[in-house]
C-alpha positions in Angstrom: -10.7 -7.9 -2.2 -11.2 -11.0 -0.2 -14.7 -11.5 -0.7 -14.8 -11.4 -4.4 -11.3 -13.2 -4.5 -12.8 -16.2 -2.5 -16.5 -16.2 -4.1 -15.8 -14.5 -7.6 -12.5 -16.2 -8.3 -12.6 -19.4 -5.8 -9.5 -18.6 -4.7 -9.1 -19.8 -0.9 -8.1 -16.9 1.6 -5.1 -19.6 2.4 -3.7 -19.3 -1.0 0.0 -17.9 -1.5 -1.3 -16.1 -4.4 -4.3 -14.6 -2.4 -1.9 -13.9 0.3 0.7 -12.2 -1.8 -1.8 -10.2 -3.6 -3.4 -8.8 -0.1 0.1 -7.7 0.7 0.4 -5.9 -2.7 -3.3 -4.4 -1.8 -2.1 -3.2 1.4 1.2 -1.8 0.4 -0.1 0.0 -2.7 -2.6 1.8 -0.3 0.0 3.2 1.9 2.0 4.3 -1.2 -0.7 6.0 -2.7 -1.4 8.3 0.1 2.6 9.1 -0.2 2.1 9.6 -3.9 -1.0 11.8 -3.8 1.1 14.0 -1.3 4.0 14.4 -3.4 1.9 15.0 -6.3 -0.3 17.7 -4.6 2.9 19.3 -3.5 5.4 19.3 -5.8 3.7 18.6 -9.4 0.3 20.3 -8.7 1.8 23.3 -6.5 -1.0 22.7 -3.8 -4.0 21.8 -5.8 -5.7 19.0 -4.8 -8.3 18.3 -7.0 -6.1 17.3 -9.9 -4.5 14.5 -7.7 -8.2 13.0 -6.7 -9.0 13.3 -10.4 -6.2 10.9 -11.4 -7.3 8.9 -8.6 -10.5 8.5 -9.7 -9.2 7.7 -13.6 -7.0 4.9 -12.2 -10.3 3.6 -10.2 -12.1 3.8 -13.6 -9.1 1.7 -15.2 -8.9 -0.7 -12.8 -12.7 -1.8 -12.0 -12.8 -1.9 -15.9 -10.5 -4.9 -15.5 -12.0 -6.5 -12.7 -15.2 -6.1 -14.3 -14.0 -7.7 -17.4 -11.8 -10.0 -15.4 -9.3 -11.3 -18.0 -6.9 -13.1 -15.9 -6.2 -13.8 -12.2 -2.9 -12.0 -12.3 -4.5 -8.7 -14.0 -7.5 -9.1 -11.4 -4.9 -8.7 -8.7 -3.0 -6.1 -10.4 -6.3 -3.9 -10.9 -7.0 -4.7 -7.1 -3.5 -3.2 -6.2 -3.8 -0.4 -8.5 -7.3 0.4 -7.2 -6.3 0.5 -3.6 -3.3 2.8 -4.6 -6.2 5.3 -6.0 -8.7 5.1 -3.4 -5.9 6.0 -1.1 -4.9 8.9 -3.3 -8.4 10.2 -3.4 -9.2 9.7 0.3 -5.8 11.6 1.1 -6.8 14.3 -0.9 -10.3 14.9 0.1 -11.0 13.4 3.8 -7.5 14.8 4.8 -5.9 17.6 2.9 -8.8 19.3 1.1 -10.8 19.6 4.1 -8.2 21.4 6.2 -7.2 23.7 3.4 -11.0 24.7 2.5 -12.1 24.7 5.9 -9.7 27.2 7.1 -8.2 27.2 10.8 -11.2 27.7 12.4 -13.2 25.1 10.6 -10.8 22.3 9.9 -11.9 19.8 12.0 -15.7 20.4 11.2 -14.8 20.2 7.6 -12.7 17.0 8.1 -15.5 15.5 10.0 -18.1 16.5 7.4 -15.7 14.6 4.9 -15.2 11.7 6.6 -18.4 11.4 8.0 -19.9 11.1 4.2 -17.9 8.0 4.0 -19.7 6.1 6.7 -23.1 7.4 5.3 -21.9 5.8 2.1 -20.8 3.1 3.5 -24.0 2.4 5.5 -25.8 2.8 1.9 -23.4 0.3 0.3 -24.1 -2.1 2.2 -27.8 -2.2 1.7 -27.3 -1.3 -1.8 -24.5 -3.7 -2.6 -25.7 -6.2 -1.1 -28.8 -6.5 -2.9 -26.9 -6.0 -6.5 -24.8 -8.6 -5.6 -27.8 -11.2 -4.4 -29.5 -10.3 -7.8 -26.8 -9.8 -10.4 -23.6 -11.2 -8.9 -20.0 -10.2 -8.9 -20.1 -9.3 -12.5 -22.3 -6.0 -11.5 -19.8 -4.6 -8.7 -16.9 -3.2 -11.3 -19.9 -1.3 -13.3 -21.9 0.1 -10.4 -18.4 1.2 -8.7 -17.3 2.5 -12.1 -20.5 5.0 -12.3 -19.1 6.6 -8.8 -15.7 6.9 -9.9 -16.9 8.9 -13.0 -18.8 11.1 -10.9 -16.2 11.9 -8.6 -13.5 12.5 -11.6 -16.4 15.1 -13.1 -16.4 16.7 -9.9 -12.5 17.0 -9.4 -12.2 18.2 -13.3 -14.6 21.2 -12.7 -12.3 22.1 -9.3 -9.3 21.8 -11.0 -7.6 24.9 -10.4 -9.0 25.3 -7.0 -6.3 26.2 -4.5 -6.1 26.5 -0.8 -6.3 30.3 0.6 -3.3 31.8 1.6 -2.6 31.4 5.7 -3.8 34.7 7.0 -4.7 33.8 10.6 -8.3 32.8 9.7 
């Protein structure tokens, strides 16, 4: 968010518009985790995939807005919604699903594997995204991220009805 706003939108980081937007982005990320848990427990009856699917759909919509950059206000709103959506997906996959499907004996291993993937992804992204931005500019960022969100949404749609096993001492 800071780098995009500074480089693509020419908005200084000390601007009140940026600072207010940055607060919204952080608050939305926190709200996304609470929303994800509430939806998973109460609406989807302990199913994690539907919540992650919704998060990916929100990511696709918000990244599409950032990609098209219709106005600064919409871009900040889109980044805010994207923060909420990322937190929803992360809460469901890295935290909750890894404990659910890893079971009591392998919850830590499953959580470590899920969480470790974000570091592998981050290292690949550092090189790949850096190259992409240098070569094509910020206009390529949104579409490149949308592709990954589409893949995530498809994977979550295939797992829509997956539920954790009932606790049985495993």
